[in-house]
Phi, psi and omega in degrees: 000003179080008180268072188295319182296320178294321179296318178300313181300320181294315181292320178298320179294322178299315182292326177290320184286325183234071185297339181259014183301136187297325183272021185306313180301319180291321179295318178298320179299315178297323178297318177298320177299320181292317177299321177298318179297329179280356180078017181265087187301306186297318179296318180297314180299317180299320181291321179294328173292328176296326176301311182299318180294321182293329178291320180298318185283349178289344179100160184298331183294340181255000184298314180298322181298321186254008184299319178299320179293325178296317179295320178298321179295318176301316181296316181296322178299314180295319183291328177297314177299322178297313184295334177264016174063026171268072192289328179297311178295320180300316180300314181297323181287318176297326181293336181280340181286125183285103183296329183293338181272358184264154172285164187305319182296315179291322179298319179299314182295315181294318180296324177300306182297322180295318180296314181293320178298320180295322177295312185288343175260015175063030172267075192295316181296315179295321180298315180297318179295316182291322179295319177294320179297318180297313182298325181286321185276330184232068184291348179249014183290147174292341179278351190302313180300324177294323178298318176301314182295317180293328176296319176299322178296315179299314182297324177296317179293334179273012179061045176235069188297324182291318177295324177297315179298320178300321181291323177294320177296320178300319178294317180298325184266352183290151177253118181279172178294155182291165180112141186297315182296320178296319180299317179296320180295314178297317181296326178301312183284331173296320178299315179300315181294315181298315179300314182295317183291312181296317180295327177294312179300319180297313182296329180274000178082010178267073191290327180293320175294321177301318179299318181298318180291315178301319181298321179289340181278338187303316186284000180292340180204145182273347185295127177304330179295336174271315189285315188295319175299326178291318178297325176296318177296324176298318178300314180297316180296320179296319176304310183294334178274359181080012179267072189293323179296319178296320178297316181298320177300319181296312182294321179295321179297317179300315182297317179296315181294321179292326175298322179290335180266000189300331181275355181266103184289352185271353184290147185298148179296332180302329180292333176295322177293317177301316180298314180299315179294321180296320178296317181294316181288330175299315178297317182295314180293321177301318179296319180295320177294319179295319179296318179297320179294317180295324177295320178296319180295321178296319180296322179291318180297322180291330182072173179293134178289143182293139177272357182276109183259005183264344181084002182274000000 
């Protein structure tokens, strides 16, 4: 019923009233989950440590029975530190969990958190090693596209921009597992990679490469709210590359598409800004093209200048 505080009070009273209850480790684990739901980090961590202690005191004959619960408690302690952005502590705690003792699904989850914690705690060498290990061991994981993206992030932080760009391209060109949910997950990280890569090329003045990346991003989603801002960026990049006709085509396409959407009151307000900017830049590019054409006509009318400077 969502009454977490009442549930906590009830379980604490149960443990006080029946200190020898057989299910004590499981009740403590549930209590830790409730404290976590309430956002009480220190209390939750303390209770999960109580789980570990309660398992120890049950005796060796019960260790196998509760070993899975002990590992879950270790994981929850580490994840709480992670959720509160104590990434250094989280990394050390995830590192203590023996991955070899976990089943593949749990190993995948722990390795994911360990890799991300190492990145966020600036352990770049360890992060790169763990990200490579994850990609090799779990090539069909739903986390894989994020791993590619984070690897690019690590390489950028290690001052290896070309390797970082290669990893982003790898993500853009990778084929994810089938299924709609997987496709959406892959497309999310492809969008992140494409934006980062294209914006980098644009900022560095490599406008033709930026156009190629932007062009590849358009098909990631059919929504005009996704496509039209990218087409606008293509127009800007084309302008800077001197491809004025290509820029004019981009702005004209935006205007045409927005005219078709004009009766749809549900389109985002941001598209109105894109439309206004596209109209202004269309006029500007049109003027530049007209000026260039008139200059060409003047050059043709003048004809080649005589090379005879003697007057003979």
